[in-house]
DSSP file (Angstrom, degrees, kcal/mol; ACC not computed):
  #  RESIDUE AA STRUCTURE BP1 BP2  ACC     N-H-->O    O-->H-N    N-H-->O    O-->H-N    TCO  KAPPA ALPHA  PHI   PSI    X-CA   Y-CA   Z-CA
    1    1 A M    >         0   0    0      0, 0.0     3,-0.9     0, 0.0     0, 0.0   0.000 360.0 360.0 360.0 -23.9   43.8  222.1   99.7
    2    2 A T  T 3>  +     0   0    0      1,-0.3     4,-0.8     2,-0.2     0, 0.0   0.708 360.0  61.7 -72.0 -13.6   47.5  221.4  100.7
    3    3 A R  H 3> S+     0   0    0      1,-0.2     4,-2.4     2,-0.2     5,-0.3   0.772  87.9  71.9 -79.5 -26.8   46.3  220.9  104.4
    4    4 A L  H <> S+     0   0    0     -3,-0.9     4,-2.3     2,-0.2     5,-0.2   0.916  96.1  46.9 -64.4 -47.8   44.1  218.0  103.5
    5    5 A P  H  > S+     0   0    0      0, 0.0     4,-3.2     0, 0.0    -1,-0.2   0.927 114.5  50.9 -56.1 -43.5   46.9  215.4  102.9
    6    6 A T  H  X S+     0   0    0     -4,-0.8     4,-2.3     1,-0.2    -2,-0.2   0.889 111.3  45.6 -62.6 -41.1   48.5  216.5  106.1
    7    7 A I  H  X S+     0   0    0     -4,-2.4     4,-1.9     2,-0.2    -1,-0.2   0.867 112.2  50.9 -67.4 -38.1   45.4  216.2  108.0
    8    8 A A  H  X S+     0   0    0     -4,-2.3     4,-2.1    -5,-0.3    -2,-0.2   0.947 110.0  51.5 -64.0 -48.0   44.7  212.8  106.5
    9    9 A A  H  X S+     0   0    0     -4,-3.2     4,-2.4     1,-0.2     5,-0.2   0.957 109.6  49.2 -52.7 -53.1   48.3  211.7  107.4
   10   10 A S  H  X S+     0   0    0     -4,-2.3     4,-1.8     1,-0.2    -1,-0.2   0.833 109.0  52.6 -63.5 -30.3   47.8  212.8  111.0
   11   11 A F  H  X S+     0   0    0     -4,-1.9     4,-1.5     2,-0.2    -1,-0.2   0.855 109.1  49.4 -68.9 -35.9   44.6  211.0  111.3
   12   12 A V  H  X S+     0   0    0     -4,-2.1     4,-2.1     2,-0.2    -2,-0.2   0.930 112.4  48.4 -66.4 -43.6   46.1  207.8  110.1
   13   13 A L  H  X S+     0   0    0     -4,-2.4     4,-0.6     1,-0.2    -2,-0.2   0.844 110.3  50.1 -63.3 -39.9   48.9  208.1  112.5
   14   14 A V  H  < S+     0   0    0     -4,-1.8     4,-0.3    -5,-0.2     3,-0.2   0.811 110.2  50.4 -65.6 -33.1   46.6  208.8  115.4
   15   15 A L  H >< S+     0   0    0     -4,-1.5     3,-1.3     1,-0.2    -2,-0.2   0.863 106.4  57.3 -75.5 -38.6   44.4  205.7  114.6
   16   16 A S  H 3< S+     0   0    0     -4,-2.1    46,-0.5     1,-0.3    -1,-0.2   0.661 102.4  54.1 -68.0 -14.9   47.6  203.6  114.5
   17   17 A A  T 3< S+     0   0    0     -4,-0.6    -1,-0.3    -3,-0.2    -2,-0.2   0.541  90.3 101.1 -95.3  -7.5   48.5  204.6  118.0
   18   18 A C    <   -     0   0    0     -3,-1.3     2,-0.6    -4,-0.3    -3,-0.0  -0.481  62.2-147.4 -75.1 142.6   45.1  203.5  119.4
   19   19 A T        -     0   0    0     -2,-0.1    -2,-0.0     1,-0.1    47,-0.0  -0.980  16.0-177.7-108.9 121.7   44.6  200.2  121.2
   20   20 A W        +     0   0    0     -2,-0.6     2,-0.5     1,-0.1    -1,-0.1   0.743  60.0  65.0 -94.1 -29.0   41.0  199.0  120.4
   21   21 A V        +     0   0    0      2,-0.0    51,-0.1     0, 0.0    -1,-0.1  -0.867  58.5 179.5-111.9 130.6   40.8  195.8  122.5
   22   22 A K        -     0   0    0     -2,-0.5     2,-0.2    50,-0.1     6,-0.0  -0.910  35.0-104.7-120.8 150.5   41.0  195.8  126.3
   23   23 A P        -     0   0    0      0, 0.0    50,-0.1     0, 0.0    49,-0.1  -0.517  35.5-132.8 -72.1 138.1   40.8  192.8  128.7
   24   24 A D     >  -     0   0    0     48,-0.3     4,-2.8    -2,-0.2     5,-0.2  -0.305  36.2 -90.2 -78.2 175.0   37.4  192.6  130.4
   25   25 A P  H  > S+     0   0    0      0, 0.0     4,-0.6     0, 0.0    -1,-0.1   0.902 129.7  43.3 -57.3 -42.8   37.4  192.1  134.3
   26   26 A A  H >4 S+     0   0    0      1,-0.2     3,-1.3     2,-0.2     4,-0.3   0.928 113.7  52.1 -71.1 -44.6   37.4  188.2  134.0
   27   27 A G  H >4 S+     0   0    0      1,-0.2     3,-1.8     2,-0.2    -1,-0.2   0.868  99.1  63.6 -57.4 -39.3   40.0  188.3  131.2
   28   28 A A  H 3< S+     0   0    0     -4,-2.8    -1,-0.2     1,-0.3    -2,-0.2   0.764  98.0  56.9 -57.5 -23.6   42.3  190.4  133.2
   29   29 A K  T << S+     0   0    0     -3,-1.3     2,-0.3    -4,-0.6    -1,-0.3   0.547  83.2 100.4 -82.8  -9.4   42.6  187.6  135.7
   30   30 A V    <   -     0   0    0     -3,-1.8     2,-0.3    -4,-0.3    55,-0.3  -0.615  68.5-140.0 -81.6 132.8   43.8  185.0  133.0
   31   31 A R  E     -a   85   0A   0     53,-3.0    55,-2.4    -2,-0.3     2,-0.5  -0.668   6.7-133.7 -93.7 144.8   47.6  184.5  133.2
   32   32 A V  E     -a   86   0A   0     -2,-0.3     2,-1.4    53,-0.2     3,-0.2  -0.903   8.2-144.6 -99.3 128.0   49.7  184.2  130.0
   33   33 A A    >   +     0   0    0     53,-3.0     3,-0.9    -2,-0.5    55,-0.2  -0.678  29.0 167.4 -92.8  79.9   52.2  181.3  130.1
   34   34 A Y  T 3  S+     0   0    0     -2,-1.4    -1,-0.2     1,-0.3    53,-0.0   0.791  80.5  48.1 -61.9 -34.6   55.0  183.0  128.1
   35   35 A D  T 3  S-     0   0    0     -3,-0.2    -1,-0.3     2,-0.1     3,-0.1   0.575 111.7-122.9 -82.8 -10.6   57.5  180.2  129.2
   36   36 A G    <   +     0   0    0     -3,-0.9     2,-1.7     1,-0.2    -2,-0.1   0.648  54.5 158.7  72.1  17.8   54.9  177.5  128.2
   37   37 A N        +     0   0    0      1,-0.2    -1,-0.2     2,-0.1    -2,-0.1  -0.545  17.1 129.6 -75.4  89.6   55.0  176.2  131.7
   38   38 A T    >   +     0   0    0     -2,-1.7     3,-1.9    -3,-0.1    -1,-0.2   0.073  21.1 126.0-128.0  21.0   51.7  174.3  131.7
   39   39 A G  T 3  S+     0   0    0      1,-0.3    -1,-0.1    -3,-0.1    -2,-0.1   0.880  79.6  39.4 -48.0 -51.5   52.8  170.9  133.0
   40   40 A S  T 3  S+     0   0    0      2,-0.1    -1,-0.3    -3,-0.1     2,-0.2   0.233 100.0  99.4 -91.2  17.3   50.4  170.8  135.8
   41   41 A C    <   -     0   0    0     -3,-1.9     2,-0.5    64,-0.0    63,-0.2  -0.531  66.1-126.6 -99.4 160.8   47.5  172.3  134.0
   42   42 A T  E     -B  103   0A   0     61,-2.3    61,-2.5    -2,-0.2     2,-0.3  -0.942  27.9-119.2-107.3 127.1   44.4  170.8  132.3
   43   43 A R  E     +B  102   0A   0     -2,-0.5    59,-0.3    59,-0.2     3,-0.1  -0.433  29.9 177.4 -62.6 124.6   43.6  171.7  128.7
   44   44 A V  E     -     0   0A   0     57,-2.6     2,-0.3     1,-0.3    58,-0.2   0.847  54.6 -67.2 -92.5 -44.1   40.3  173.5  128.4
   45   45 A G  E     -B  101   0A   0     56,-1.4    56,-3.3     2,-0.0     2,-0.3  -0.992  47.8 -76.6 172.3-173.3   40.3  174.2  124.7
   46   46 A E  E     -B  100   0A   0     -2,-0.3     2,-0.5    54,-0.2    54,-0.2  -0.901  34.3-156.3-116.2 146.5   41.8  176.1  121.8
   47   47 A I  E     -B   99   0A   0     52,-2.8    52,-2.4    -2,-0.3     2,-0.5  -0.975   5.4-164.1-128.4 127.3   41.1  179.7  121.0
   48   48 A G  E     +B   98   0A   0     -2,-0.5     2,-0.3    50,-0.2    50,-0.2  -0.931  19.1 172.0-107.8 129.8   41.4  181.5  117.6
   49   49 A V  E     -B   97   0A   0     48,-2.6    48,-2.1    -2,-0.5     2,-0.3  -0.904   6.8-175.4-129.1 159.4   41.4  185.4  117.7
   50   50 A G  E     +B   96   0A   0     -2,-0.3     2,-0.3    46,-0.2    46,-0.3  -0.971   8.0 177.4-158.2 150.6   42.1  188.0  115.1
   51   51 A V        -     0   0    0     44,-2.8     2,-0.3    -2,-0.3    15,-0.0  -0.877  46.7 -81.8-141.1 167.0   42.4  191.9  114.7
   52   52 A R        -     0   0    0     -2,-0.3    43,-0.1     1,-0.2     3,-0.1  -0.598  36.0-174.9 -77.5 137.1   43.2  194.2  111.8
   53   53 A D        +     0   0    0     -2,-0.3     8,-2.7    41,-0.1     2,-0.3   0.427  68.6  60.0-107.3  -2.6   47.0  194.3  111.3
   54   54 A R  E     -E   60   0B   0      6,-0.3     6,-0.2     1,-0.1    -1,-0.1  -0.975  59.4-161.4-125.6 139.1   46.8  197.0  108.7
   55   55 A I  E    S-     0   0B   0      4,-2.6    -1,-0.1     1,-0.5     5,-0.1   0.913  86.7 -19.3 -80.2 -49.3   45.3  200.5  108.9
   56   56 A V  E >  S-E   59   0B   0      3,-0.9     3,-2.7   -44,-0.0    -1,-0.5  -0.938 100.2 -61.8-143.9 160.0   45.0  200.7  105.1
   57   57 A P  T 3  S+     0   0    0      0, 0.0     3,-0.1     0, 0.0    -3,-0.0  -0.186 126.7  15.4 -40.1 122.1   46.7  198.7  102.4
   58   58 A G  T 3  S+     0   0    0      1,-0.1     2,-0.6    -3,-0.0    -4,-0.0   0.294 108.1  91.2  94.9 -11.4   50.4  199.3  102.6
   59   59 A I  E <   -E   56   0B   0     -3,-2.7    -4,-2.6     0, 0.0    -3,-0.9  -0.905  62.8-159.0-121.6 102.1   50.3  200.8  106.1
   60   60 A D  E     -E   54   0B   0     -2,-0.6    -6,-0.3    -6,-0.2     2,-0.1  -0.487  17.5-118.6 -85.7 153.1   50.8  198.1  108.9
   61   61 A R        -     0   0    0     -8,-2.7     2,-0.2    -2,-0.2   -44,-0.1  -0.486  50.6 -75.5 -81.4 157.0   49.7  198.6  112.5
   62   62 A N     >  -     0   0    0    -46,-0.5     4,-2.2     1,-0.1     5,-0.1  -0.358  42.1-139.5 -53.6 117.5   52.3  198.5  115.3
   63   63 A E  H  > S+     0   0    0      1,-0.2     4,-2.8     2,-0.2     5,-0.2   0.875  99.5  53.5 -49.5 -45.8   53.2  194.8  115.7
   64   64 A L  H  > S+     0   0    0      1,-0.2     4,-2.5     2,-0.2    -1,-0.2   0.921 109.5  46.9 -63.6 -42.3   53.4  195.0  119.5
   65   65 A K  H  > S+     0   0    0      2,-0.2     4,-2.6     1,-0.2    -1,-0.2   0.894 110.7  52.4 -67.9 -31.4   49.9  196.6  119.8
   66   66 A V  H  X S+     0   0    0     -4,-2.2     4,-2.4     2,-0.2     5,-0.2   0.980 112.5  46.9 -63.5 -51.3   48.5  193.9  117.4
   67   67 A R  H  X S+     0   0    0     -4,-2.8     4,-2.5     1,-0.2    -2,-0.2   0.879 111.0  50.9 -49.3 -46.3   50.1  191.2  119.7
   68   68 A D  H  X S+     0   0    0     -4,-2.5     4,-2.1    -5,-0.2    -1,-0.2   0.938 111.3  48.1 -60.1 -49.7   48.7  192.9  122.8
   69   69 A E  H  X S+     0   0    0     -4,-2.6     4,-2.4     2,-0.2    -2,-0.2   0.874 110.7  50.9 -63.9 -38.9   45.2  193.0  121.3
   70   70 A L  H  X S+     0   0    0     -4,-2.4     4,-2.4     2,-0.2    -1,-0.2   0.891 111.2  48.1 -59.8 -43.3   45.3  189.4  120.3
   71   71 A E  H  X S+     0   0    0     -4,-2.5     4,-1.9    -5,-0.2    -2,-0.2   0.857 110.6  51.5 -72.7 -27.5   46.4  188.4  123.7
   72   72 A S  H  X S+     0   0    0     -4,-2.1     4,-2.1     2,-0.2   -48,-0.3   0.926 110.5  48.1 -68.2 -44.0   43.6  190.4  125.3
   73   73 A L  H  X S+     0   0    0     -4,-2.4     4,-2.7     1,-0.2     5,-0.2   0.929 112.5  49.1 -54.9 -47.6   41.0  188.8  123.0
   74   74 A A  H  X S+     0   0    0     -4,-2.4     4,-2.0     1,-0.2    -1,-0.2   0.890 111.2  50.6 -67.7 -37.1   42.4  185.3  123.9
   75   75 A R  H  X S+     0   0    0     -4,-1.9     4,-2.1     2,-0.2    -1,-0.2   0.883 110.5  48.6 -63.5 -39.1   42.3  186.2  127.6
   76   76 A N  H  X S+     0   0    0     -4,-2.1     4,-1.2     1,-0.2    -2,-0.2   0.953 114.6  44.8 -68.2 -45.5   38.7  187.4  127.5
   77   77 A E  H  X S+     0   0    0     -4,-2.7     4,-0.8     2,-0.2    -2,-0.2   0.842 109.8  57.4 -67.8 -30.7   37.6  184.2  125.6
   78   78 A A  H >X>S+     0   0    0     -4,-2.0     5,-2.0     1,-0.2     3,-1.3   0.928 103.0  53.0 -58.8 -51.6   39.6  182.0  128.0
   79   79 A A  H ><5S+     0   0    0     -4,-2.1     3,-1.1     1,-0.3    -1,-0.2   0.846 103.6  55.9 -61.4 -34.8   37.8  183.3  130.9
   80   80 A T  H 3<5S+     0   0    0     -4,-1.2    -1,-0.3     1,-0.2    -2,-0.2   0.718 107.9  51.8 -69.4 -20.0   34.4  182.4  129.2
   81   81 A L  H <<5S-     0   0    0     -3,-1.3    -1,-0.2    -4,-0.8    -2,-0.2   0.554 120.2-110.3 -89.3  -6.0   35.7  178.8  129.0
   82   82 A G  T <<5S+     0   0    0     -3,-1.1    -3,-0.2    -4,-0.6    -2,-0.1   0.481  71.9 140.4  90.3   4.1   36.6  178.7  132.6
   83   83 A A      < -     0   0    0     -5,-2.0    -1,-0.3    -6,-0.2    20,-0.3  -0.423  38.7-166.9 -79.8 163.0   40.4  178.7  132.0
   84   84 A D  S    S+     0   0    0     18,-2.5   -53,-3.0     1,-0.2     2,-0.3   0.307  71.8  43.9-127.3  -4.8   42.8  180.7  134.1
   85   85 A T  E     -aC  31 102A   0     17,-1.7    17,-3.1   -55,-0.3     2,-0.3  -0.994  58.0-168.6-146.6 141.8   45.9  180.4  131.7
   86   86 A I  E     -aC  32 101A   0    -55,-2.4   -53,-3.0    -2,-0.3     2,-0.3  -0.946   0.7-170.3-130.0 158.0   46.6  180.8  128.1
   87   87 A S  E     - C   0 100A   0     13,-1.6    13,-2.7    -2,-0.3   -53,-0.1  -0.981  28.8-112.4-146.8 139.4   49.6  179.9  126.0
   88   88 A A  E     - C   0  99A   0     -2,-0.3    11,-0.2    11,-0.2     3,-0.1  -0.361  11.7-157.8 -73.9 142.6   50.3  180.8  122.3
   89   89 A V  S    S-     0   0    0      9,-2.5     2,-0.3     1,-0.4    -1,-0.2   0.841  76.7 -23.4 -85.2 -33.4   50.4  177.9  119.8
   90   90 A A  S    S-     0   0    0      8,-0.7    -1,-0.4     3,-0.0     8,-0.3  -0.963  82.9 -71.2-164.2 169.0   52.5  180.1  117.4
   91   91 A D        -     0   0    0     -2,-0.3     7,-0.2     1,-0.1     5,-0.1  -0.219  63.9 -84.9 -69.2 164.6   53.3  183.6  116.6
   92   92 A P        -     0   0    0      0, 0.0     2,-0.4     0, 0.0     5,-0.2  -0.280  39.9-166.4 -70.0 155.3   50.6  185.8  114.9
   93   93 A V  B >  S-D   96   0A   0      3,-2.5     3,-0.8    -3,-0.1    -3,-0.0  -0.924  71.3 -15.8-146.6 116.4   50.2  185.8  111.0
   94   94 A D  T 3  S-     0   0    0     -2,-0.4   -41,-0.1     1,-0.2     3,-0.1   0.906 128.9 -51.5  61.3  43.7   48.1  188.4  109.2
   95   95 A G  T 3  S+     0   0    0      1,-0.2   -44,-2.8   -42,-0.1     2,-0.3   0.646 117.0 107.1  73.4  13.7   46.5  189.6  112.5
   96   96 A E  E <   +BD  50  93A   0     -3,-0.8    -3,-2.5   -46,-0.3     2,-0.3  -0.930  39.4 170.2-124.0 149.1   45.4  186.1  113.5
   97   97 A Q  E     -B   49   0A   0    -48,-2.1   -48,-2.6    -2,-0.3     2,-0.3  -0.986  22.4-138.1-157.7 147.6   46.7  183.9  116.3
   98   98 A R  E     -B   48   0A   0     -2,-0.3    -9,-2.5    -8,-0.3    -8,-0.7  -0.811  20.5-175.9-105.5 147.5   45.8  180.6  118.1
   99   99 A F  E     -BC  47  88A   0    -52,-2.4   -52,-2.8    -2,-0.3     2,-0.5  -0.987  22.3-131.1-138.9 152.4   46.0  180.0  121.8
  100  100 A I  E     -BC  46  87A   0    -13,-2.7   -13,-1.6    -2,-0.3     2,-0.4  -0.872  22.7-144.3 -99.1 135.0   45.5  177.0  124.1
  101  101 A A  E     -BC  45  86A   0    -56,-3.3   -57,-2.6    -2,-0.5   -56,-1.4  -0.848  22.9-174.7-101.6 139.2   43.3  177.7  127.1
  102  102 A W  E     -BC  43  85A   0    -17,-3.1   -18,-2.5    -2,-0.4   -17,-1.7  -0.969  28.1-139.9-134.6 148.2   44.2  175.9  130.4
  103  103 A R  E     +B   42   0A   0    -61,-2.5   -61,-2.3    -2,-0.3   -20,-0.1  -0.909  34.0 155.4-106.1 109.1   43.0  175.4  133.9
  104  104 A C              0   0    0     -2,-0.8    -1,-0.2   -63,-0.2   -21,-0.1   0.704 360.0 360.0-111.0 -20.2   46.0  175.5  136.3
  105  105 A R              0   0    0    -64,-0.0    -1,-0.1   -20,-0.0   -64,-0.0   0.440 360.0 360.0 -96.8 360.0   44.6  176.5  139.6
């Protein structure tokens, strides 16, 4: 029975290392304007995305992975709107983030 807690802890660590969201082919073509340089772009819309930021209560997921997944979801959604660029409105909060979708090209 002493192995069960070790196995459970290992399972939680493996899950926390997984990236669940990947950009689809169209989303992979959407640029992220990290510098906010969207001066010559046309605003297409606003996108709200969310992922789980905790594995279980008290155990948070890796912040970088959460940010990466939020960005991937936003890029996928931007592509469906006909946008080619996104910029974050603000930093993520509780696994949720908003982006502006732009058409720059």
